C-alpha positions, -999 to +999 in steps of 0.1 A: -367-110+886-394-118+862-393-142+832-387-114+807-356-102+826-343-137+827-347-140+789-329-107+785-299-119+805-299-152+786-296-132+754-267-112+768-250-144+779-252-158+743-237-126+729-209-128+756-201-164+747-199-155+710-176-125+718-153-147+739-151-174+712-145-148+685-117-132+706-102-167+712-102-178+676-090-144+663-061-144+688-053-180+680-052-172+642-029-142+648-006-163+669-005-190+642+001-164+614+029-146+633+045-179+644+044-194+609+058-161+594+086-159+619+095-196+616+093-194+578+117-165+577+140-183+601+140-214+580+148-194+549+176-176+566+191-208+578+187-223+544+204-193+527+234-187+550+238-217+572+231-200+606+256-205+634+245-221+667+245-188+685+223-171+658+199-201+659+197-198+697+189-161+695+162-168+669+148-196+691+146-172+721+132-144+699+106-167+685+094-177+720+094-141+731+074-129+701+049-157+705+045-148+742+039-112+734+014-120+707-003-145+730-007-119+758-017-091+735-042-109+713-056-137+735-050-133+773-055-096+776-087-094+754-102-124+773-096-108+807-114-076+796-149-089+801-176-064+789-205-054+812-241-061+804-246-025+795-217-026+770-231-058+755-265-042+752-250-011+734-232-035+710-265-052+702-281-018+697-254-009+672-260-041+653-298-037+654-307+000+654-345-009+651-345-016+689-343+022+694-322+020+726-349-002+743-323-029+750-300-005+768-328+012+787-342-022+799-307-030+813-304+003+830-339+003+846-339-033+855-309-028+878-328+000+897-355-006+923-390-001+908-424+004+924-458+013+913-461+029+879-423+028+873-424-010+877-453-012+853-433+009+828-404-015+832-425-045+827-439-030+795-404-021+784-392-056+790-421-070+772-413-048+742-377-058+742-386-095+746-409-093+715-382-077+694-354-100+708-374-130+697-368-119+661-330-117+666-306-146+662-282-138+691-259-167+679-248-144+650-248-110+667-210-107+669-193-095+637-170-121+624-153-102+596-122-095+616-121-132+626-124-143+590-095-120+580-073-134+608-082-170+599-074-162+562-041-148+572-033-179+592-044-203+564-023-183+539+008-185+561+003-223+566-001-228+528+030-209+520+050-228+547+036-261+532+046-252+497+081-243+509+083-276+527+071-297+498+100-284+476+124-306+496+110-325+525+143-337+538+159-303+536+129-287+553+131-313+581+168-307+587+162-270+588+133-272+612+152-295+635+182-272+636+160-243+646+139-263+671+170-276+689+196-248+686+216-263+714+224-293+692+258-288+675+246-300+641+267-296+610+259-270+583+226-273+565+241-274+530+271-293+519+304-275+525+319-283+490+308-273+455+315-296+426+330-275+398+339-287+363+363-287+346+385-273+375+420-265+363+420-266+325+441-255+295+424-241+264+436-224+232+439-186+234+407-169+224+386-201+231+355-206+251+351-226+284+319-238+300+319-239+338+295-263+355+287-262+393+268-288+413+254-287+448+228-310+465+192-298+472+163-285+451+157-250+465+191-237+457+195-200+454+213-184+425+249-195+420+275-169+411+307-173+391+337-151+401+365-147+377+395-124+371+423-123+345+459-126+353+474-094+370+439-082+380+429-076+416+391-074+414+369-104+409+342-101+382+309-118+393+282-131+370+250-151+378+252-187+365+222-202+346+202-230+363+199-261+342+171-287+340+191-309+364+184-300+401+212-282+418+233-277+386+243-243+372+263-234+341+280-205+325+303-201+294+333-179+295+338-167+259+369-154+242+394-162+270+427-145+259+446-144+292+452-168+321+421-166+342+412-176+378+377-185+388+356-199+416+318-205+423+298-193+453+265-208+462+249-195+494+277-193+519+295-222+502+326-213+481+344-236+458+382-238+456+398-213+431+407-229+398+428-216+369+422-215+331+456-216+314+456-203+278+481-215+252+489-206+217+483-238+196+503-243+164+486-235+132+493-238+095+507-204+083+514-213+046+511-242+021+531-244-011+520-271-036+545-285-062+530-305-091+549-331-111+525-342-138+524-376-155+541-379-189+509-383-208+498-348-200+529-332-215+527-305-188+557-290-172+562-292-134+550-261-115+546-248-079+516-229-065+525-208-035+503-203-004+476-226-016+461-257+000+435-268-024+448-292-051+435-297-087+456-321-109+453-349-135+451-384-121+487-397-116+501-363-107+527-364-078+520-336-054+546-323-028+533-302+000+556-278+018+539-266+050+550-237+072+538-238+108+533-209+131+558-224+156+583-253+158+564-286+158+573-321+170+552-341+145+528-335+117+505-356+095+479-355+068+445-371+074+425-379+042+387-382+039+391-419+030+405-423+066+441-428+054+469-410+071+503-399+060+532-387+082+550-356+073+587-349+076+593-321+101+622-296+104+614-269+130+585-250+114+587-267+080+569-299+071+569-318+038+551-347+023+543-362-012+515-383-025+499-392-059+465-379-069+442-409-076+407-397-067+386-368-054+394-364-017+399-338+010+426-336+037+435-318+069+469-311+084+474-322+120+502-305+140+516-313+174+540-288+190+569-296+214+545-290+244+523-318+230+496-293+221+477-299+188+464-274+163+427-267+169+400-270+142+422-279+113+411-265+079+398-290+054+413-287+019+400-304-012+418-326-038+402-327-072+414-355-095+410-347-132+405-378-154+422-380-188+393-381-212+396-400-246+403-379-277+374-365-297+378-370-335+354-358-362+351-361-401+343-325-410+343-329-448+324-344-465+310-354-431+285-379-447+283-408-471+287-395-507+290-405-544+317-397-570+327-407-605+358-428-612+378-397-622+367-373-593+389-360-566+374-361-531+387-340-501+385-356-467+391-333-438+391-343-401+397-327-367+410-343-334+410-328-299+423-340-265+424-324-231+462-328-227+474-333-262+476-359-291+503-383-302+488-397-334+462-387-360+454-408-391+429-416-418+422-452-428+404-464-459+398-496-479+383-504-514+355-529-514+365-541-479+399-550-491+433-542-475+431-511-452+455-483-458+464-457-432+473-421-440+491-400-414+472-367-409+496-352-384+513-323-400+543-301-391+519-275-376+501-300-354+505-286-319+485-282-287+453-300-280+435-295-313+448-309-346+434-305-382+442-328-410+431-334-446+437-359-475+428-357-512+415-390-526+423-393-563+398-419-575+414-421-610+447-432-594+429-458-574+415-473-606+381-478-592+351-487-613+315-478-611+299-499-584+330-499-561+328-486-525+355-469-506+351-470-467+370-447-445+373-434-409+397-412-388+416-422-357+432-401-329+454-411-300+465-392-269+498-396-252+486-427-234+488-446-267+463-474-272+446-467-238+435-433-253+426-441-289+393-430-305+379-435-341+350-419-360+321-438-375+327-455-408+318-434-439+313-447-475+322-432-509+302-449-537+317-449-572+290-441-599+293-437-637+303-403-648+271-398-668+250-405-638+270-381-616+268-355-643+230-358-647+225-355-609+248-325-608+230-308-637+196-315-622+185-341-649+166-373-641+168-408-656 
């Protein structure tokens, strides 16, 4: 065997080693990918449904069997099927067509006895192959695309398994240990009880109820709430909503009008069955308001039926007659100033009285004989009307004026009050002397607006030019001195007749 033949076989050996290494790595990658996939599915199954010991044992045996089959199919069997030198040469020719079958021909002829010209031809052929082989990197002849795909699949499987494990390391470790040692009689992977709030509960008919379920762990699957109304056979399932708190789910049952049973199911863990009992709370069916007004208003007592809001003058005594929807044990009023007042109760009727002092609001609180309160009491307002002071005005002449000693001057005034007047008068004095009071209340003075007038005869008052008459009007409501108002002070100046006459005729002086 010459040197060129030795080099040729060296090249073939390099290709064979590459092929064997590629087969080994490819088979190993497939084994890892299949193993990780099977283990991951087994972990997920145990996590989801808490596999029994028998099922875990079957999975363990199946895992070993599958890994054995994959090991034989993709590693042992390919490595045992060693290619011949001629097969390797043909593979090289496929990778490098420029050799023009010289590599294959050299292997075929080199294995045959050669003499004379045939040997010379073989030497020339080997020299030709040697020259071309020197340009080929036989360390990279074997195609590694399939190897890279297998390696990528294995890496992807490992990454997915790592991500799954990182969600809850403790839970992953417990699951892996249960699958790796199926003969160990370990307890269930997940807790066997679900914490459910509020459990058994009573709510008003038509109300809403929020259900909260808690179970340990981070990678919890979807929780489901099962409910059914009284006298129903089938359970109605709904998916609960996961909250921001790990392992906590919630769902709100709305408009519950009948007694309802419910339970929560998470994986294979089922909570006890609880009951929502609905009740009919008492409520206010009607409010009658009786008003007894203070004397200063002059208003007659009255009753407003089926009305809860109150508008009344300060000092009014209000009596509430409340009709409840069912017999009640106790009742009370709660005012916005945080004061409370108990009501007298008689079956479905409640009564109570108070005096209006200020603007407030109030609610009615009921408690029936089952110790159940009324829900969301309505808020009613109390509007206290203050008694404003009377308004009194000098209408005529309505300003300071001048007159002669023999003139007659008409003074007319008007008074008004929100609830009514008790007195209306005109007061005057001459040159600041003794004040005289004239009653302006007439026989027709009624209601809240009074008119009054008085004729001043200056000649009868014996006034002289240069005298002054000051006057004002006063009105009082039914509160007496507490509600008395007067106008501004007006002046009537006495001038000589000639001066008044000249001013009236347009003359000047």
